[in-house]
N, C-alpha and C positions, 0 to 999 in steps of 0.2 A: 259844102260845110255849113252848115244850119245854125242861127242865132235868135235869139228873143229876146226884146227887150222891156222889160218888166216895169209896172207904175215906179218901184225906186229907182229902177235906172233914169227911167224920166227925170226924177227927183232930183238924183245925183247931175245930171247933166245941166237942168236947170237952172242949181244952185254954181255949176259954174259957169257958166255961159251969162247970165244973168235974166235969160230969156223964162219967165213963168205965166207964159202964156195960157189960161185955162185949156186952152185946146190940147195942150200938150200937158197938164197936170192936174188937171181938176175933172173926174170922173163926172162928176152932178153938174157942174155947168156943163163940161163937154158935151154929153149924153141929145143937150138942146141944141145943138152947134149940128154944122152939114154935113160929120162923119156920123153923130150920132153916139158916140163915145172920145174917148182919148185918142187921140195919132203921136206918133213917133215922132221928132225933130228930125229933120230931114241932114242936117249937118250929123245927129249924134249916129244913124246909122251909117253914112259915108266913114265916120271914123271910126264906127267897130268894124266895118267891113275894112277898114285900112291894118286895123288891129290883128284880125282874124289871119290876115293876109302874111305881115308882119310872123305872128307870133310860126306859121305854117312855112317859114321858108322860103317863102314866092314873092318876096316884097324887098328890091336892092334898091337903097333911099340913093346912092349915090347914081341913079338911074330914072329917076324921079323929074322931069322938065317941069310936071305941072298934073293938076288934078281936074279933073271937068266929072259933073254929075248933071246925070237930067231927072227930077223927079215926075216920071207919070204918072204915079199915083200916089195914094197916102200910105200909110202902113199903120194900122190901128195897134195901139202897146197892145203887145201878147201875144201878139199875129207871128207865129213863126217865120224865116226870114229866111230864103237859100241864097247862097254866096257860092259864084259859079265861078271856083278859079282858075286857072289856066296852069295844066304841068308845070310849067316854064315860066316865069313872066320876064 
């Protein structure tokens, strides 16, 4: 399963979260920072993955005891993300 978070998606998430860090929402400022452009909010990526898993019927909320995420690398805004989901969760 693939998804992409756009600049608009990042702005909408920033409005909800209150996190308007230029690294996430300002392409002009972000191009001068460490990643050379905007990157997605990590929590936004996790929430999008959970949303897709739920929509695919692979998430049983009553079976969730906790959620853990490790961010091994940044994801530039507009970069396709591949979500590998098991056939059964």
